[in-house]
Phi, psi and omega in degrees: 000333182278336188299128174050035179286339178048058180294143178273100183201156175270348179285104182250098182297321181297316178294319180297315179303312179298318180294322178296311186287321188251343184238000177079018180301147179069007176060019182294315180296318180298319180291322177292320181296331184283348182243128180303326182297329185250346185298317181294321177295319178300316178301319179296316179298320179296321178294318182294331184255000186306321182279001185253009184305323182273357180296134174246110179290146178298152183230027183255355181271162170275128183237128177289312177098339176217057187279077178243161184299331177295344179257017177240121175249155177251123181230123182052044177065018178235139178288140178230130178275139175237176180057052184259024183300334182253017178299150180194201178263166180151213177249129179295347175302328178297318178295320179295315179297319179300312179300313181296311184291316183294326178285325181279327186253322189299328176082356180272354189230168169283128181295133179299157177299160178301324179295317179292320177299316180296320180297316179294314180298318180294324177295315178297318178299320180295332182277312188234359180074177184302310182299318179296320177297316181296323178293317178297317178298315181301313180299314182294319178298319179299316177297315182301313185286325176289321174300316179298320178301323181279333192241333179211060186310319183292340180270352184300313180303318178295323178292322176300316178299319178295323177297316177299317179296319177300315179296322176302311180297317181295317179298322177294321183285324185252001176081000000 
């Protein structure tokens, strides 16, 4: 349903993702660099995305921007998305990566089966390729950890370890 929806909006998630990862928008990289717990993970994310600086993510899909299970309600046996105030255009791969990463790393949910994780990852790969998936993951991890620093600081070291494990699994899966 999100594919090529071409929403008329100025909210461009694909452009924002690139600015966060490569230009330091929202000060997420600076905040991660300032803390020993997150600085090493940031270096790893920078290494993984270094070759993707010129990548232009597609911007024709409808993107929720915070596609986590807490924003999905079931009404009449159908899923309904809520908290869509920041929805915009971009690549739906970001929503898929967000769902995959937040369920595997966030700790608030039951981790999807390996088959479901592979299905979600393969769908994102089909949309934006390996480099695009890594850029989307980097942006989401940066948001997650800075949010964690502000809201659940004592859990950040454990979350960083989960992020490294997630990246290990992802690198094995996407080469």
